[in-house]
C-alpha positions as CSV (number, residue, x, y, z in Angstrom):
1,X,17.3,3.5,3.5
2,X,20.0,5.6,5.0
3,X,22.8,3.7,6.8
4,X,21.6,4.6,10.3
5,X,18.0,3.5,9.4
6,X,19.3,0.2,7.9
7,X,21.4,-0.4,11.0
8,X,18.5,0.3,13.4
9,X,16.3,-2.2,11.6
10,X,18.9,-4.9,11.5
11,X,19.6,-4.4,15.2
12,X,15.8,-4.8,16.0
13,X,15.4,-8.0,13.9
14,X,18.8,-9.7,14.5
15,X,18.8,-11.7,11.2
16,X,20.9,-14.8,10.4
17,X,21.3,-13.7,6.8
18,X,21.0,-10.5,4.9
19,X,19.9,-10.8,1.2
20,X,20.2,-7.5,-0.7
21,X,20.9,-5.8,-4.0
22,X,24.2,-4.5,-5.2
23,X,23.2,-0.9,-4.3
24,X,22.8,-1.7,-0.6
25,X,25.5,-4.4,-0.3
26,X,28.2,-2.2,1.1
27,X,25.9,-0.5,3.6
28,X,24.5,-4.0,4.6
29,X,28.0,-5.4,5.2
30,X,28.8,-2.4,7.5
31,X,25.6,-2.7,9.5
32,X,25.0,-6.5,9.6
33,X,26.5,-8.9,12.0
34,X,25.7,-11.8,9.8
35,X,26.5,-13.1,6.3
36,X,25.4,-10.8,3.4
37,X,24.4,-12.1,0.0
38,X,23.8,-9.9,-3.0
39,X,21.2,-11.0,-5.6
40,X,23.2,-9.2,-8.3
41,X,26.4,-11.3,-7.7
42,X,27.0,-13.0,-11.1
43,X,27.0,-16.8,-11.2
44,X,29.0,-18.8,-13.8
45,X,27.0,-20.3,-16.6
46,X,28.4,-23.8,-16.0
47,X,28.0,-23.8,-12.2
48,X,27.0,-27.1,-10.8
49,X,26.7,-26.3,-7.1
50,X,26.2,-23.1,-5.2
51,X,28.5,-22.4,-2.2
52,X,26.9,-22.0,1.2
53,X,26.9,-18.6,2.9
54,X,29.8,-19.6,5.2
55,X,32.1,-20.1,2.2
56,X,32.0,-23.9,2.0
57,X,30.8,-25.7,-1.1
58,X,28.1,-27.6,0.8
59,X,28.9,-30.9,-0.9
60,X,26.9,-33.7,0.6
61,X,25.3,-31.6,3.2
62,X,21.9,-33.0,4.3
63,X,19.0,-30.6,4.2
64,X,16.0,-31.1,6.4
65,X,12.9,-29.2,5.3
66,X,11.6,-26.8,7.9
67,X,8.5,-28.0,9.8
68,X,6.2,-25.0,10.1
69,X,3.2,-24.7,12.4
70,X,0.5,-22.2,11.5
71,X,1.2,-20.0,14.5
72,X,4.9,-19.8,14.0
73,X,6.4,-16.4,12.8
74,X,7.2,-16.7,9.1
75,X,7.9,-13.0,8.4
76,X,9.0,-9.8,10.0
77,X,8.0,-6.8,7.9
78,X,8.4,-3.1,8.6
79,X,5.5,-0.7,7.9
80,X,6.2,2.3,5.6
81,X,6.3,4.6,8.6
82,X,4.3,7.5,7.2
83,X,2.8,8.2,10.6
84,X,5.9,7.8,12.7
85,X,8.6,5.2,13.5
86,X,8.1,2.1,11.3
87,X,6.5,-0.8,13.2
88,X,8.0,-4.3,12.9
89,X,5.0,-6.6,12.1
90,X,5.1,-10.3,12.9
91,X,3.2,-12.4,10.4
92,X,2.7,-16.1,10.9
93,X,2.5,-18.9,8.4
94,X,-1.3,-19.0,9.1
95,X,-1.6,-15.3,8.4
96,X,0.0,-15.7,5.0
97,X,-1.9,-18.8,4.0
98,X,-5.2,-17.3,5.1
99,X,-4.5,-14.2,3.1
100,X,-3.7,-16.1,0.0
101,X,-6.8,-18.3,0.4
102,X,-9.1,-15.3,0.9
103,X,-7.5,-13.5,-2.1
104,X,-8.3,-16.5,-4.3
105,X,-12.0,-16.3,-3.3
106,X,-12.2,-12.6,-4.1
107,X,-10.0,-12.4,-7.2
108,X,-10.3,-15.9,-8.6
109,X,-7.5,-18.1,-9.6
110,X,-6.9,-20.4,-12.6
111,X,-4.0,-22.8,-13.5
112,X,-2.8,-20.6,-16.3
113,X,-2.6,-17.4,-14.3
114,X,0.5,-15.2,-14.8
115,X,0.9,-12.4,-12.2
116,X,3.3,-9.5,-12.9
117,X,4.9,-8.2,-9.7
118,X,6.5,-4.7,-10.2
119,X,6.2,-3.5,-6.6
120,X,9.0,-3.5,-4.0
121,X,9.1,-6.9,-2.3
122,X,10.0,-5.2,1.0
123,X,6.4,-4.0,1.2
124,X,3.4,-6.2,1.6
125,X,1.9,-5.4,-1.8
126,X,5.0,-6.6,-3.6
127,X,5.6,-9.5,-1.3
128,X,2.1,-11.0,-1.3
129,X,2.3,-12.3,-4.9
130,X,5.5,-14.1,-3.9
131,X,3.5,-16.0,-1.3
132,X,0.3,-16.5,-3.3
133,X,1.6,-17.7,-6.6
134,X,3.7,-20.7,-5.2
135,X,0.7,-21.7,-3.1
136,X,-1.6,-21.6,-6.1
137,X,0.9,-23.3,-8.4
138,X,0.7,-20.4,-10.9
139,X,3.3,-18.3,-12.7
140,X,4.9,-15.3,-11.1
141,X,6.6,-12.7,-13.4
142,X,9.0,-10.4,-11.4
143,X,10.0,-7.0,-12.8
144,X,12.8,-5.1,-11.1
145,X,10.8,-1.9,-10.5
146,X,8.0,0.0,-12.3
147,X,8.5,2.0,-15.4
148,X,5.3,2.7,-17.4
149,X,6.6,1.7,-20.8
150,X,8.5,-1.3,-19.7
151,X,5.7,-2.5,-17.5
152,X,3.1,-2.1,-20.2
153,X,5.3,-4.1,-22.6
154,X,5.9,-6.8,-20.0
155,X,2.2,-7.3,-19.5
156,X,1.6,-7.6,-23.2
157,X,4.7,-9.6,-24.1
158,X,4.4,-12.1,-21.2
159,X,0.6,-12.4,-21.4
160,X,0.1,-11.3,-17.8
161,X,-3.3,-12.1,-16.4
162,X,-2.9,-10.0,-13.2
163,X,-0.8,-7.2,-11.9
164,X,-0.5,-5.3,-8.6
165,X,-0.2,-1.5,-8.9
166,X,-0.4,1.6,-6.7
167,X,-2.6,4.5,-8.0
168,X,0.4,6.6,-9.1
169,X,1.5,3.8,-11.4
170,X,-2.0,3.3,-12.9
171,X,-2.2,7.1,-13.5
172,X,1.1,7.0,-15.4
173,X,0.1,4.1,-17.5
174,X,-3.2,5.7,-18.5
175,X,-1.5,9.1,-19.1
176,X,0.7,7.3,-21.7
177,X,-2.4,6.0,-23.5
178,X,-2.1,2.4,-22.2
179,X,-4.7,-0.1,-23.0
180,X,-4.6,-3.5,-21.2
181,X,-3.8,-6.6,-23.2
182,X,-6.6,-9.1,-23.7
183,X,-4.9,-11.5,-21.3
184,X,-5.2,-9.1,-18.3
185,X,-8.1,-9.9,-16.0
186,X,-7.1,-8.4,-12.7
187,X,-5.4,-5.1,-11.8
188,X,-5.2,-5.1,-8.0
189,X,-5.0,-1.4,-7.0
190,X,-3.8,-0.6,-3.5
191,X,-1.0,0.7,-1.4
192,X,-2.6,4.2,-1.2
193,X,-6.2,5.6,-1.5
194,X,-7.3,5.7,-5.1
195,X,-9.1,8.8,-6.5
196,X,-12.6,7.7,-7.6
197,X,-12.0,9.6,-10.9
198,X,-8.9,7.4,-11.5
199,X,-11.0,4.3,-10.9
200,X,-13.6,5.5,-13.4
201,X,-11.1,6.5,-16.0
202,X,-9.4,3.1,-15.7
203,X,-12.7,1.2,-16.1
204,X,-13.6,3.4,-19.1
205,X,-10.3,2.4,-20.7
206,X,-11.2,-1.3,-20.2
207,X,-8.9,-1.9,-17.2
208,X,-10.3,-4.6,-14.9
209,X,-9.5,-2.7,-11.7
210,X,-10.0,-4.1,-8.2
211,X,-9.6,-1.2,-5.7
212,X,-8.3,-2.7,-2.4
213,X,-7.7,-1.6,1.2
214,X,-4.9,-3.5,2.8
215,X,-2.5,-3.6,5.7
216,X,0.9,-5.0,6.4
217,X,-0.7,-6.2,9.7
218,X,-3.3,-8.2,7.7
219,X,-0.9,-9.8,5.3
220,X,-2.2,-7.7,2.4
221,X,-5.9,-7.3,1.5
222,X,-8.6,-6.4,4.0
223,X,-11.3,-5.5,1.6
224,X,-11.4,-5.5,-2.2
225,X,-14.0,-4.3,-4.7
226,X,-14.7,-6.1,-7.9
227,X,-14.8,-4.1,-11.2
228,X,-18.6,-4.3,-11.3
229,X,-18.8,-2.9,-7.8
230,X,-16.2,-0.3,-8.5
231,X,-18.2,0.9,-11.5
232,X,-21.2,1.5,-9.3
233,X,-19.3,2.7,-6.2
234,X,-15.9,4.0,-7.4
235,X,-15.0,5.4,-3.9
236,X,-15.6,2.1,-2.1
237,X,-13.1,-0.7,-1.5
238,X,-16.0,-3.2,-1.4
239,X,-16.7,-5.9,1.1
240,X,-14.1,-7.4,3.5
241,X,-12.5,-10.6,2.4
242,X,-14.2,-13.9,3.3
243,X,-12.3,-14.5,6.5
244,X,-11.9,-10.9,7.7
245,X,-14.2,-8.8,9.9
246,X,-14.1,-5.0,9.9
247,X,-15.8,-3.1,12.8
248,X,-16.3,0.6,12.7
249,X,-15.6,1.8,16.2
250,X,-16.7,5.1,17.7
251,X,-16.1,6.6,21.1
252,X,-18.8,4.4,22.7
253,X,-18.3,1.2,20.7
254,X,-19.4,0.0,17.3
255,X,-21.4,2.5,15.3
256,X,-24.3,2.1,12.9
257,X,-24.0,1.8,9.2
258,X,-23.2,5.1,7.6
259,X,-21.5,6.5,10.7
260,X,-17.8,7.3,10.6
261,X,-15.3,5.8,13.0
262,X,-12.0,3.9,13.3
263,X,-11.6,0.7,11.3
264,X,-10.9,-2.3,13.6
265,X,-9.8,-5.5,11.8
266,X,-9.9,-9.1,13.0
267,X,-9.5,-12.6,11.5
268,X,-6.9,-15.2,10.7
269,X,-5.0,-12.9,8.4
270,X,-4.3,-10.4,11.2
271,X,-0.9,-10.4,12.9
272,X,-0.6,-11.7,16.4
273,X,1.3,-8.5,17.2
274,X,4.4,-6.4,16.7
275,X,7.9,-7.2,17.6
276,X,7.5,-4.6,20.4
277,X,5.0,-6.0,23.0
278,X,4.1,-2.4,24.1
279,X,3.0,-1.6,20.6
280,X,1.0,-4.8,20.5
281,X,-0.8,-4.0,23.8
282,X,-1.7,-0.5,22.5
283,X,-3.0,-1.6,19.1
284,X,-5.3,-4.5,20.0
285,X,-8.6,-4.3,21.8
286,X,-11.9,-6.2,22.2
287,X,-12.8,-6.1,18.5
288,X,-9.3,-6.7,17.0
289,X,-6.5,-4.5,15.6
290,X,-7.1,-0.8,15.8
291,X,-5.8,0.4,12.4
292,X,-5.8,4.2,12.9
293,X,-7.8,4.5,9.7
294,X,-11.2,6.1,9.6
295,X,-14.1,5.2,7.4
296,X,-17.6,3.8,7.4
297,X,-19.7,0.8,6.1
298,X,-23.0,1.2,4.4
299,X,-26.1,-0.9,5.1
300,X,-25.0,-3.6,2.7
301,X,-21.5,-3.8,4.3
302,X,-19.5,-2.0,1.7
303,X,-16.5,-0.2,3.1
304,X,-15.4,3.4,2.5
305,X,-11.9,4.4,3.8
306,X,-11.6,8.1,4.4
307,X,-7.9,8.2,5.5
308,X,-5.8,8.2,8.6
309,X,-7.2,9.5,11.8
310,X,-3.9,11.3,12.1
311,X,-4.6,13.0,8.8
312,X,-7.8,14.7,9.9
313,X,-7.5,18.4,9.9
314,X,-9.3,20.3,12.7
315,X,-9.8,24.0,11.6
316,X,-11.8,26.3,13.8
317,X,-13.5,23.2,15.4
318,X,-14.5,21.7,12.1
319,X,-13.1,18.3,10.9
320,X,-11.8,18.2,7.4
321,X,-10.8,14.9,5.7
322,X,-8.2,15.0,2.9
323,X,-10.1,12.3,1.1
324,X,-12.9,14.8,0.6
325,X,-10.8,17.8,-0.5
326,X,-8.3,16.0,-2.8
327,X,-10.8,14.6,-5.3
328,X,-12.6,17.9,-5.5
329,X,-9.3,19.7,-6.4
330,X,-8.5,17.0,-9.0
331,X,-11.8,17.7,-10.8
332,X,-10.1,20.8,-12.1
333,X,-8.9,20.2,-15.7
334,X,-5.5,21.7,-14.9
335,X,-4.8,19.5,-11.8
336,X,-3.2,16.1,-12.1
337,X,-2.7,15.3,-8.4
338,X,-3.2,16.9,-5.1
339,X,-2.2,16.2,-1.5
340,X,-4.0,18.0,1.4
341,X,-2.7,18.4,5.0
342,X,-3.2,20.6,8.0
343,X,-0.9,23.5,8.4
344,X,-0.5,25.2,11.9
345,X,-2.5,28.4,12.1
346,X,-2.4,30.9,15.0
347,X,-6.1,31.8,14.6
348,X,-7.7,28.6,13.5
349,X,-5.4,26.0,15.1
350,X,-4.9,24.4,11.6
351,X,-5.7,25.6,8.1
352,X,-6.2,23.4,5.1
353,X,-3.1,23.4,2.8
354,X,-2.6,21.7,-0.5
355,X,0.4,20.7,-2.7
356,X,-0.8,20.4,-6.3
357,X,0.7,18.9,-9.4
358,X,-0.5,20.9,-12.4
359,X,-1.3,19.3,-15.8
360,X,-2.5,22.5,-17.4
361,X,-3.4,26.1,-16.8
362,X,-4.3,26.6,-13.1
363,X,-3.5,29.2,-10.4
364,X,-3.9,29.1,-6.7
365,X,-6.7,31.7,-6.7
366,X,-8.5,30.0,-9.6
367,X,-8.3,26.7,-7.9
368,X,-9.8,28.1,-4.7
369,X,-12.7,29.6,-6.7
370,X,-13.2,26.3,-8.4
371,X,-13.3,24.5,-5.1
372,X,-15.8,27.0,-3.6
373,X,-18.5,25.4,-5.8
374,X,-17.7,21.9,-4.5
375,X,-16.5,22.2,-0.9
376,X,-17.6,23.8,2.3
377,X,-15.9,27.1,3.1
378,X,-13.8,25.6,5.8
379,X,-12.6,22.8,3.5
380,X,-11.1,25.1,0.9
381,X,-7.3,25.2,1.0
382,X,-6.1,28.5,2.2
383,X,-2.5,27.7,1.3
384,X,-1.6,26.2,-2.1
385,X,1.8,25.3,-3.5
386,X,2.6,23.8,-6.8
387,X,5.2,21.0,-7.3
388,X,6.4,18.8,-10.2
389,X,5.4,15.7,-8.2
390,X,4.0,14.7,-4.9
391,X,6.5,13.3,-2.3
392,X,5.9,9.6,-1.8
393,X,7.2,6.7,0.2
394,X,8.6,3.6,-1.5
395,X,5.2,2.0,-1.2
396,X,3.6,4.8,-3.2
397,X,1.8,6.4,-0.3
398,X,1.8,10.2,-0.2
399,X,4.4,11.3,2.4
400,X,2.3,13.8,4.2
401,X,5.1,14.9,6.5
402,X,7.1,16.0,3.5
403,X,4.0,17.7,2.0
404,X,3.6,19.6,5.2
405,X,7.2,20.7,5.0
406,X,6.7,22.0,1.5
407,X,3.8,24.1,2.7
408,X,5.5,25.4,5.8
409,X,8.8,26.1,4.1
């Protein structure tokens, strides 16, 4: 974060203590009105007692364990802010425990489990294993950031049984020829929509991938597909977790199976609200939390997430979903990744634009002809730019505002 962003978040939360890394320590000290502790500060090998944050040695100080109630706020976490100003989400102890319990039902848990966490712990996907593993009594392996070679080695060397990844990370592992170690039984794939082709490629490589749809506001997973279900329905994120309800809401209320609408989530994992009461009032309704995501459920309850309602492109009166166009573009053998957004257009209101990461021989005109066999005419990108990589947030989600800037620049 830039210093003004860090200061703004600190002012909103008013913390008692700021724990950070060396890279943000100086900025933190400038912005925080509380003690600052860096995790990178060296500790002597023969230390017998750690000083307290106020500088005293803490000798003989009595410590009374905190007494938590399920409805007490245990965590304040900012969303990634891809659709506007980041929201500060309140999560209670009950939210966190309910999420961990539901995850155990879906993913399974055994005493010898060893979960590798290589995601940022300031996002829910990286923080959730820090909650789950102590509750389960299982081993947590923490890696300071993802790098394909090091992460693959860590999974093999430490006999990891599970790992959390975002699609970009899985793509990079597979691109390097990675094969999962025999110990690995769960790859929880979330943080951003996964291309069905990536899910199929992972399964073909023997990767036990569990595609998931989650929210900070739901303390991590909302719905998660097992590898068996992902093999049959690679574009689905499966059934909602055991304690979670997902209602598909249209203009007149809940819609029938197969019909598209906004995803509304409810249950004990869902936040009681945001730090801002006005945001809370706007987000909650009769059926629960209005997520701003669109999708549908089939007759058997499986969930498909099509993207953000804000991402829908309206061109000449037709609705275009990036989740339809992006996989079609990625079927081209010369395309590694693609991000699709709406670009202002004087005639059509918006036109479909795409930023493409090439992996081989591909041109804009050739890609449009390729897409013509797979998409409706109004879905074909009229503006295509090539880039070395897609702009992303720290959580791995495509930064669509930055994509739009590339196309408009």
